[in-house]
C-alpha positions as CSV (number, residue, x, y, z in Angstrom):
1,M,-34.8,-24.9,-81.1
2,G,-37.1,-22.2,-80.1
3,V,-40.6,-21.7,-81.5
4,V,-39.7,-18.3,-82.7
5,A,-36.6,-19.6,-84.6
6,V,-38.7,-22.3,-86.4
7,I,-41.3,-19.7,-87.3
8,A,-38.6,-17.4,-88.7
9,V,-37.0,-20.2,-90.7
10,C,-40.4,-21.2,-92.1
11,A,-41.1,-17.6,-93.1
12,V,-37.7,-17.2,-94.8
13,L,-38.1,-20.5,-96.7
14,A,-41.7,-19.6,-97.8
15,V,-40.5,-16.2,-99.1
16,L,-37.5,-17.8,-100.8
17,A,-39.6,-20.5,-102.4
18,F,-42.0,-17.9,-103.7
19,L,-39.3,-15.6,-105.1
20,V,-36.7,-18.1,-106.3
21,P,-38.3,-21.6,-106.4
22,G,-35.3,-23.3,-107.9
23,L,-32.9,-22.1,-105.3
24,S,-35.2,-22.9,-102.3
25,R,-34.8,-26.6,-102.2
26,R,-31.2,-26.7,-100.9
27,P,-31.9,-24.5,-97.8
28,E,-35.0,-26.5,-97.2
29,R,-33.1,-29.8,-97.2
30,G,-30.3,-28.3,-95.0
31,T,-32.8,-27.2,-92.4
32,H,-34.5,-30.6,-92.5
33,R,-31.2,-32.3,-92.1
34,T,-30.3,-30.1,-89.1
35,L,-33.6,-30.6,-87.4
36,G,-33.4,-34.3,-88.1
37,A,-30.0,-34.5,-86.4
38,G,-31.5,-32.7,-83.3
39,A,-34.4,-35.2,-83.2
40,R,-32.0,-38.1,-83.4
41,A,-29.8,-36.7,-80.7
42,G,-32.8,-36.0,-78.4
43,G,-34.2,-39.5,-79.2
44,K,-31.2,-41.2,-77.7
45,A,-32.3,-40.3,-74.2
46,P,-33.7,-43.3,-72.3
47,G,-37.4,-44.1,-72.2
48,I,-40.0,-41.4,-72.4
49,L,-37.4,-38.7,-72.2
50,G,-36.2,-39.6,-75.7
51,R,-39.6,-39.0,-77.2
52,L,-40.0,-35.8,-75.2
53,F,-36.6,-34.4,-76.3
54,G,-37.0,-35.4,-79.9
55,K,-40.6,-34.1,-80.4
56,P,-39.9,-30.4,-80.8
57,F,-37.4,-31.1,-83.5
58,Q,-39.8,-33.4,-85.3
59,T,-42.5,-30.8,-85.2
60,G,-40.2,-28.1,-86.5
61,S,-39.1,-30.4,-89.3
62,R,-42.7,-31.0,-90.3
63,A,-43.3,-27.2,-90.4
64,V,-40.3,-26.6,-92.5
65,N,-41.3,-29.3,-94.9
66,F,-44.7,-27.6,-95.3
67,S,-43.5,-24.0,-95.8
68,G,-41.2,-24.6,-98.8
69,P,-43.7,-26.4,-101.0
70,A,-46.4,-23.9,-100.0
71,G,-44.3,-21.0,-101.3
72,R,-43.6,-22.9,-104.5
73,R,-47.3,-23.8,-104.9
74,S,-48.4,-20.1,-104.5
75,R,-45.8,-19.0,-107.0
76,G,-47.3,-21.5,-109.5
77,R,-50.7,-20.0,-109.0
78,M,-49.7,-16.4,-109.7
79,P,-50.9,-15.1,-113.1
80,F,-47.4,-13.7,-114.1
């Protein structure tokens, strides 16, 4: 998955979590599930290739798992 795609997904999730916190958890879990499947598939390659192929998916999953809660946290800090 390209870097631009991960950044776009993170941005959409952060905005969704800010605007509609209750409805943002399902897309976040779906994205995490998809990236996890890519990491597992890449990790099946033998030896060091398995780590190299799975690493971008793990990094993207970590970024997605950070952006959703960040949007919900900032929504909670708003005065309205």
